[in-house]
C-alpha positions in Angstrom: 167.1 12.7 100.6 166.3 15.1 97.5 167.5 18.2 99.7 170.8 16.0 100.7 171.5 15.3 96.8 170.3 19.1 96.3 173.3 20.3 98.9 175.8 18.0 97.5 175.7 19.7 94.1 175.0 23.0 95.1 178.1 23.1 97.7 180.4 22.4 94.9 179.2 25.0 92.5 179.1 28.1 95.3 182.6 27.0 96.0 183.5 27.2 92.5 181.2 30.2 91.9 183.3 32.1 94.9 186.5 31.1 93.4 185.6 32.8 90.1 184.5 35.9 91.5 187.8 36.6 93.3 189.6 35.7 90.2 187.5 38.2 88.5 187.6 41.1 91.0 191.6 40.9 91.0 192.3 44.4 89.4 195.8 46.2 89.3 196.7 50.1 88.5 200.3 49.1 87.8 199.8 48.7 84.4 202.7 46.1 82.6 205.5 45.1 84.7 209.2 46.3 83.9 209.7 43.8 81.8 207.5 45.2 79.2 209.2 48.7 77.1 206.6 51.3 76.7 205.8 51.5 72.8 203.9 55.0 72.0 200.4 54.6 70.3 201.2 56.3 67.3 204.7 54.3 66.4 202.9 50.9 67.5 200.3 52.1 64.3 203.2 52.9 62.1 204.9 49.6 62.8 201.7 47.9 61.8 201.3 50.0 58.8 205.0 49.4 57.9 204.9 45.5 58.4 201.2 44.9 56.2 202.9 47.5 53.5 205.8 44.9 53.8 203.7 42.0 53.4 201.7 43.1 50.6 204.5 44.5 48.5 206.2 40.7 48.3 203.7 38.8 46.7 204.1 34.9 46.7 205.8 33.5 44.4 203.5 31.8 41.6 204.6 28.2 40.6 205.4 27.0 37.3 202.4 25.0 35.7 205.1 21.9 35.5 205.8 22.5 39.1 202.2 22.2 40.3 201.2 19.1 42.0 199.4 16.2 40.0 196.5 16.4 42.6 195.5 20.2 41.4 192.5 19.9 39.3 193.3 22.0 36.1 191.5 25.0 35.6 189.5 26.1 32.4 191.0 28.4 30.4 187.5 30.6 30.8 188.0 30.7 34.2 191.7 31.8 34.0 190.8 34.5 31.4 187.8 35.6 33.3 190.7 36.2 36.3 192.7 37.9 34.2 189.9 40.4 32.6 189.1 41.3 36.1 192.2 42.6 36.6 190.9 45.6 33.8 188.7 46.8 37.6 192.1 47.8 39.3 194.9 49.6 38.8 197.5 51.9 40.0 199.8 54.9 38.8 203.3 53.8 38.7 204.7 54.1 42.4 201.5 54.0 44.0 200.0 52.5 47.3 198.4 49.5 45.7 200.7 49.0 42.9 202.4 45.9 44.8 199.2 44.1 44.6 197.7 44.9 41.4 201.4 44.3 39.3 201.2 41.2 41.4 197.4 40.0 40.7 198.3 40.5 37.1 201.1 38.5 37.1 199.3 35.7 39.2 196.6 35.7 36.5 198.6 35.3 33.4 200.4 31.9 35.3 197.4 30.8 35.9 196.2 31.4 32.3 199.4 29.9 31.1 198.9 26.8 33.6 194.8 26.7 32.0 196.4 26.8 28.5 199.3 24.2 28.9 196.7 21.6 30.9 193.4 22.5 28.0 192.1 19.6 26.4 193.0 21.0 23.2 196.9 21.1 23.6 199.3 23.7 24.2 199.3 24.0 20.8 196.2 25.7 20.4 197.4 28.9 22.3 200.6 29.3 20.8 200.9 33.4 21.0 199.6 33.7 24.7 201.9 30.8 25.5 205.0 32.4 24.1 204.3 36.1 25.4 203.7 34.6 28.9 207.3 33.0 28.6 208.6 36.3 27.3 207.5 37.8 30.4 208.4 35.2 32.6 211.8 35.3 31.1 212.3 39.0 31.8 211.1 39.0 35.1 213.9 36.3 36.2 211.7 34.4 39.0 212.0 37.8 40.9 208.2 38.6 41.6 209.3 41.7 44.0 207.5 44.7 43.6 210.6 46.6 42.3 210.9 44.2 39.6 207.5 43.9 38.6 207.2 48.0 38.7 210.4 47.8 36.2 208.6 45.3 33.7 205.1 47.1 34.3 204.8 48.0 30.6 205.7 44.1 29.6 203.5 43.0 31.9 200.6 44.9 31.1 200.9 44.9 27.8 201.3 41.0 27.7 197.9 41.2 29.7 196.8 43.8 26.8 197.8 41.2 24.1 196.5 38.2 25.6 192.9 40.0 26.1 192.8 41.0 22.6 193.7 37.4 21.3 191.4 36.0 23.2 188.5 38.0 21.8 189.4 37.1 18.8 189.0 33.3 19.9 185.6 33.3 21.9 185.3 29.8 21.5 188.3 29.3 23.9 186.6 30.9 27.2 182.6 30.6 26.3 
């Protein structure tokens, strides 16, 4: 009886194994069919790099503080300021390879800081200068966060970051 039950279990396993071996043994040397165009490897690499550059060149727009969903907890000013200060570790020369990322990041960190200051327990009136400087930057950018526009307003963007950094250094109680 035990042998009979063992054979019943073994037979399906052997059949399945044979089918799987047959499938994995199938090979072809014909390459892709006629419906698949040939692309030289160097052209494929260049296209992948161009696509990656295009994606990184268009930073996603950061929502205005008042457009944020009410379910998102407010960020602390000290945390947002730390993010802005971290941009001092990066940089780029005008037109450089990582400028899209860098300028987009500075803009995003300024937006986060603006949001944090406006939702801080002390109220937006506690941070009048930084909020005004970010407002001036936002007006100059006119909602265009593309690389060309950020590069065009590079001096204002980095100048706003620097003024806010100086202002915050004079108000250590707001970020410690």
